N, CA and C of each residue as an Amber inpcrd file, in Angstrom:
protein
   270
 116.0250000 118.8270000 105.6080000 114.6110000 119.1310000 105.8020000
 114.4510000 119.8900000 107.1220000 113.5590000 120.8660000 107.1500000
 113.3780000 121.6520000 108.3610000 112.6410000 120.8550000 109.4330000
 112.6270000 121.4210000 110.6450000 112.0000000 120.7360000 111.7720000
 110.5090000 120.5510000 111.5480000 110.0340000 119.3690000 111.8830000
 108.6250000 119.0400000 111.7330000 107.7990000 119.7910000 112.7730000
 106.6770000 120.3510000 112.3280000 105.7410000 121.0310000 113.2200000
 104.4610000 120.1970000 113.2800000 104.1920000 119.5390000 114.4310000
 103.0190000 118.6530000 114.5220000 101.7000000 119.3880000 114.3120000
 100.7650000 118.6540000 113.7720000  99.4090000 119.1330000 113.5480000
  98.6680000 119.1660000 114.8880000  97.7580000 120.1180000 115.0480000
  96.9010000 120.1330000 116.2340000  96.0560000 118.8540000 116.2420000
  95.8510000 118.2850000 117.4230000  95.1830000 116.9780000 117.5380000
  93.7950000 116.9550000 116.9130000  93.0160000 118.0300000 117.0740000
  91.6650000 118.0210000 116.5120000  91.6990000 117.9950000 114.9860000
  92.7440000 118.5520000 114.3880000  92.8710000 118.5240000 112.9300000
  93.3500000 117.1590000 112.4500000  94.1930000 116.5340000 113.2370000
  94.6640000 115.1890000 112.9090000  93.4740000 114.2350000 112.7920000
  92.4600000 114.4590000 113.6120000  91.2510000 113.6200000 113.5770000
  90.5850000 113.6330000 112.2000000  90.5870000 114.7840000 111.5180000
  90.0010000 114.8530000 110.1780000  90.7460000 113.9370000 109.2080000
  92.0630000 113.8830000 109.3360000  92.8480000 113.0080000 108.4690000
  92.5450000 111.5410000 108.7660000  92.3710000 111.2170000 110.0410000
  92.0240000 109.8490000 110.4230000  90.6520000 109.4590000 109.8560000
  89.6910000 110.3650000 109.9270000  88.3510000 110.1080000 109.3800000
  88.4420000 109.9130000 107.8690000  89.2200000 110.7670000 107.2070000
  89.3840000 110.6550000 105.7480000  89.9700000 109.2940000 105.3780000
  90.9260000 108.8220000 106.1500000  91.5310000 107.5110000 105.8870000
  90.5390000 106.3810000 106.1720000  89.8220000 106.4890000 107.2620000
  88.8680000 105.4510000 107.6380000  87.8150000 105.2480000 106.5460000
  87.3780000 106.3580000 105.9270000  86.3520000 106.2970000 104.8840000
  86.9450000 106.2530000 103.4790000  88.2830000 106.2970000 103.4010000
  88.9840000 106.2800000 102.1040000  88.4950000 107.4090000 101.1900000
  88.3000000 108.5860000 101.8030000  87.8270000 109.7390000 101.0340000
  88.8100000 110.0890000  99.9200000  88.2360000 110.5360000  98.8060000
  89.0050000 111.1530000  97.7310000  89.1730000 112.6060000  98.1500000
  90.4120000 113.0680000  98.2710000  90.6750000 114.4060000  98.7860000
  91.2960000 115.3080000  97.7310000  90.8380000 116.5510000  97.7210000
  91.5470000 117.6150000  97.0240000  92.5210000 118.1420000  98.0750000
  93.8040000 118.0030000  97.8200000  94.8330000 118.3450000  98.8070000
  95.5890000 119.5790000  98.3340000  95.6000000 120.5990000  99.1900000
  96.3460000 121.8230000  98.9120000  97.6050000 121.7970000  99.7670000
  98.7480000 122.0280000  99.1400000 100.0200000 122.0360000  99.8550000
 100.4840000 123.4640000 100.1120000 101.3200000 123.6460000 101.1220000
 101.7630000 124.9920000 101.4870000 102.5960000 125.6450000 100.3860000
 103.1510000 124.8630000  99.4650000 103.9350000 125.4350000  98.3640000
 103.0510000 125.9260000  97.2180000 101.7190000 125.8120000  97.3730000
 100.7850000 126.2970000  96.3650000 100.3090000 125.2340000  95.3910000
 100.9060000 124.0550000  95.4200000 100.4740000 122.9930000  94.5150000
  99.2610000 122.2650000  95.0870000  98.5630000 121.5540000  94.2180000
  97.3990000 120.7740000  94.6280000  97.4810000 119.3920000  94.0000000
  96.7810000 118.4570000  94.5960000  96.6860000 117.1250000  94.0270000
  95.4080000 116.4780000  94.5050000  95.0040000 115.4520000  93.7700000
  93.8190000 114.6840000  94.1060000  94.2850000 113.2900000  94.4830000
  93.8660000 112.8220000  95.6630000  94.2950000 111.5030000  96.1010000
  93.3360000 110.8860000  97.0940000  93.3290000 109.5680000  97.1110000
  92.4980000 108.8240000  98.0600000  93.2880000 108.6420000  99.3490000
  92.7020000 109.0610000 100.4650000  93.3500000 108.9130000 101.7650000
  93.4510000 107.4330000 102.1220000  94.6470000 106.9780000 102.4530000
  94.8610000 105.5750000 102.7860000  95.1260000 105.3600000 104.2720000
  96.1420000 106.0260000 104.8010000  96.4930000 105.8510000 106.2060000
  97.4170000 106.9770000 106.6360000  97.6850000 107.0330000 107.9170000
  98.6720000 107.9610000 108.4560000  99.7840000 107.1320000 109.0740000
 100.9480000 107.7430000 109.1680000 102.0520000 107.0540000 109.8310000
 102.9300000 108.0710000 110.5400000 103.5830000 107.6030000 111.5790000
 104.5050000 108.4230000 112.3520000 105.8590000 107.7340000 112.3540000
 106.8990000 108.4880000 112.0490000 108.2470000 107.9240000 112.0250000
 108.8400000 107.9170000 113.4300000 109.9710000 107.2690000 113.5800000
 110.6580000 107.2280000 114.8750000 111.0420000 108.6300000 115.3400000
 111.2620000 109.5410000 114.3900000 111.6180000 110.9190000 114.7480000
 110.3830000 111.7990000 114.9690000 109.2040000 111.1640000 115.0310000
 107.9180000 111.8300000 115.3380000 107.3750000 112.6870000 114.2000000
 107.8790000 112.5030000 112.9800000 107.2710000 113.1760000 111.8380000
 106.0470000 112.3720000 111.4100000 104.9740000 113.0950000 111.0630000
 103.7200000 112.4320000 110.6920000 103.4560000 112.6240000 109.2070000
 102.9290000 111.5680000 108.5860000 102.6840000 111.5610000 107.1550000
 101.2770000 111.0740000 106.8490000 100.7210000 111.6000000 105.7570000
  99.4730000 111.1180000 105.1890000  99.8370000 110.3550000 103.9250000
  99.3870000 109.1120000 103.8360000  99.6100000 108.3180000 102.6370000
  98.3620000 108.3710000 101.7790000  98.5350000 108.7150000 100.5050000
  97.4200000 108.8320000  99.5690000  97.7280000 108.0710000  98.2880000
  96.6790000 107.6240000  97.6360000  96.8080000 106.9830000  96.3220000
  96.3600000 107.9850000  95.2740000  97.2340000 108.2890000  94.3250000
  96.9240000 109.2010000  93.2280000  96.9530000 108.4170000  91.9170000
  96.6560000 109.0950000  90.8340000  96.7140000 108.4660000  89.5100000
  98.1300000 107.9980000  89.1900000  99.1270000 108.6150000  89.8290000
 100.5300000 108.2700000  89.5910000 101.0920000 107.2750000  90.6020000
 100.2650000 106.7870000  91.5160000 100.7300000 105.8450000  92.5300000
 100.5590000 106.4150000  93.9300000 101.1600000 105.7480000  94.9030000
 101.0330000 106.1790000  96.2910000 102.0660000 107.2560000  96.6280000
 101.6120000 108.2500000  97.3990000 102.4760000 109.3330000  97.8500000
 102.4480000 109.3960000  99.3670000 103.5510000 109.8130000  99.9290000
 103.6950000 110.0080000 101.3740000 103.9080000 111.5030000 101.5800000
 102.9100000 112.1750000 102.1700000 102.9320000 113.6250000 102.3300000
 103.1620000 113.9850000 103.7960000 104.2250000 114.7430000 104.0470000
 104.4760000 115.1730000 105.4230000 103.3720000 116.1410000 105.8340000
 102.7690000 115.8980000 106.9910000 101.5630000 116.6410000 107.3830000
 101.7720000 118.1370000 107.5290000 102.9750000 118.5830000 107.8830000
 103.1670000 120.0310000 108.0050000 103.3750000 120.7010000 106.6510000
 103.2860000 119.9280000 105.5750000 103.3170000 120.4730000 104.2120000
 101.9000000 120.6360000 103.6530000 100.8990000 120.1610000 104.4150000
  99.5020000 120.2450000 103.9830000  98.9100000 121.5930000 104.3830000
  98.3010000 122.2780000 103.4220000  97.6150000 123.5400000 103.7130000
  96.1580000 123.2780000 104.0570000  95.4900000 122.4500000 103.2280000
  94.0680000 122.1650000 103.4410000  93.6970000 120.8770000 102.7140000
  92.6220000 120.2540000 103.2010000  92.0490000 119.0890000 102.5270000
  90.5560000 119.3300000 102.3380000  90.0350000 118.8520000 101.2070000
  88.6120000 118.9480000 100.9250000  88.1400000 117.6070000 100.3730000
  87.2660000 116.8950000 101.1030000  86.7570000 115.6310000 100.5720000
  85.8900000 115.8650000  99.3400000  86.0240000 114.9720000  98.3590000
  85.2450000 115.0670000  97.1250000  84.0810000 114.0790000  97.1110000
  83.9520000 113.2790000  98.1490000  82.9110000 112.2570000  98.2370000
  81.5680000 112.8740000  98.6320000  80.4990000 112.4730000  97.9450000
  79.1540000 112.9090000  98.3320000  78.8650000 112.3750000  99.7300000
  78.3280000 113.2160000 100.5840000  77.9760000 112.7930000 101.9310000
  79.1490000 112.7350000 102.8960000  80.2830000 113.3190000 102.5400000
  81.4340000 113.3380000 103.4530000  81.0410000 114.0190000 104.7560000
  81.6550000 113.5830000 105.8500000  81.2670000 114.0890000 107.1700000
  81.8780000 115.4440000 107.5130000  82.6980000 116.0010000 106.6210000
  83.2370000 117.3430000 106.8260000  83.5330000 117.9590000 105.4680000
  83.7180000 119.2730000 105.4580000  84.0600000 120.0000000 104.2340000
  85.5380000 120.3500000 104.2440000  85.8800000 121.4720000 103.6330000
  87.2850000 121.9000000 103.5690000  87.8100000 122.1640000 104.9720000
  88.9990000 121.6300000 105.2650000  89.6370000 121.8260000 106.5550000
  90.9940000 122.4790000 106.3180000  91.1910000 123.6620000 106.9010000
  92.4560000 124.3660000 106.8230000  93.3960000 123.7890000 107.8760000
  94.5450000 123.2930000 107.4310000  95.4990000 122.6440000 108.3300000
  96.6920000 123.5230000 108.6550000  97.1500000 124.2960000 107.7070000
  98.3340000 125.1330000 107.9100000  98.0320000 126.2700000 108.8840000
  99.0090000 126.5760000 109.7260000  98.8190000 127.6250000 110.7060000
  98.1220000 127.1480000 111.9620000  97.7700000 125.8620000 111.9930000
  97.1060000 125.2550000 113.1490000  97.9950000 124.1500000 113.7020000
  99.1290000 124.5420000 114.2310000 100.1050000 123.5900000 114.7550000
 100.1000000 123.5930000 116.2700000 100.5740000 122.4930000 116.8440000
 100.6520000 122.3900000 118.3100000 101.6980000 123.3560000 118.8460000
């Protein structure tokens, strides 16, 4: 796996908010694929890689944050709209 590129701190905050509210997210990945999942939590490994954990129809997934292109909450009244994550690295 290639070297992890951390997310900019202000963008990481959107993921934390999504997890706190358990938003249903439309998630766009840098490889062009998309998925729908409920934001559960974030985690950081000992090697400093950061992941977003989501619940999908197929179960829980662990998505490395530098593989995320954008997130869009699907919940009515969400506190933010589509957030572009790719290209916004520390």
